[in-house]
C-alpha positions, 0 to 999 in steps of 0.5 A: 720609515722607508724614506728614512731607510732610503736616506740612510742608504744615500748617506752611506753611499755619499760618504763612501764616494769621498773616501779613496779606495772605497767604491760608491758603486760597491756600496750601492750593491751592498745596500741592495739598490744598484739595479734599481738605481741604474734603471731609474737613471736610464728610464728617468722620464719614462717613469718620472713619478716612481723614479723621483719617489725612489731617488729623492730620499737617496739623493738627500742622504747622498748630499748629506753624506758628501757634504755634511759628513766630509767634516767628520770623515777626515778626523775619523781617519786621522785619529782612528784609521784602523777602526774607521777602515774596518767599518767600511770594510764591514759595510762592503762585505755585508753586501755579499749576502744580497748578491749571493741571493741574486745568483742563488738557484742559477747553475754555476758555470765555469765561465763565471770564474773569469769575470770574478778573477778579472775584476778582483785583479783590476781592483787590487791592481789599481789600488797597488799602483795608485798609492801616490796622489797626483800633483795638486790640480789648478782650480783657478777660473779659466775656460780650460780649467772649466773644461778640465773640471767637466771632463774630470766630473765625467770620469769620476762619476763613471768610476763612482757608478761602477762597483769596485772602482773608487771615484775618489781614488781616481780623483786622487790620482788625477790630483783633484781629490784634496782641492775638491774636498777643500772647495766643498768645505769652503763652499759650506763655510761660505754658505753658512756665513753667506759670503757671496764672493767665496760662494761664486768662486767655489761654484766656479769649480763645483758647477762644471764638475757637477755637470760632468758628474751628471753626464757621466752617470747617465752615460755609464748607467746606459752601458751598465744596464745593457750588460745586466740585460745581456749577461746578468749572471756574469755581471753578478759574479764580476760584482762578487769579485769586486766586493771581495777585492775591495777590502784588500784595495782599502788596506793597500791604500789606507794609512792604518796608524799604530796597530794595538790590541785595543785598536784591533778589538775596536776594529772588530766591533766596527767591522761587525757594526758595518756588516750588520748595517749593510745587511739590514739596509740591503734587505 
């Protein structure tokens, strides 16, 4: 049962990472696994067996979310934009009770307001300035493009790990979001048909970026762990600012379609469902 629960957390995080404006790091916080995940990454070999036991179901779920549900997310946002966005806002806000438990019992200091406000402004500001997609990136197989894909992987993974910052939004601004999603979908279709030429072509894009993602995650995890060790309460209040800002950021970026009474009612239901799921998975 615990394996299934951890896998579902991974699915939510994986899906979040492919949606512009939604932060995978925030979802890790909402699912109650952020601290543990950072610890596992930075002490991977020191506590190998324990870390594998913790990371394996989350990793399986994350891959399922990234790959398997990438086909469902696009039509969901196309046909039901407001309810789908409301679901993810609910998933994010549902993580607040878990964070408040972290700061509960600690005397509030006036200085905690600053990281909260700073991160709130950064997240909303990024969303407000990043409404347009960059020019679509060239993914033809050349040495320079392989290097660029590696660097993009490093940047995207770092932003995926930091709560409140959307890795997919960063890919969107760099012009890699749609090409990468199309490449993932092409890879899955080629894998099902065992189309070797297409598999090799897509791996030429996904492998260097994947290596960059691994390098970026390890690097930023070390930095995040240092911050949590040195000033945990400031970090948690900063995360609260990130979580509170995320719904505003999503609404600034999202296409909400035609808003009707029915869509609003359904959105309230999906928000409540997301909030409930986040609270249960975060326990």
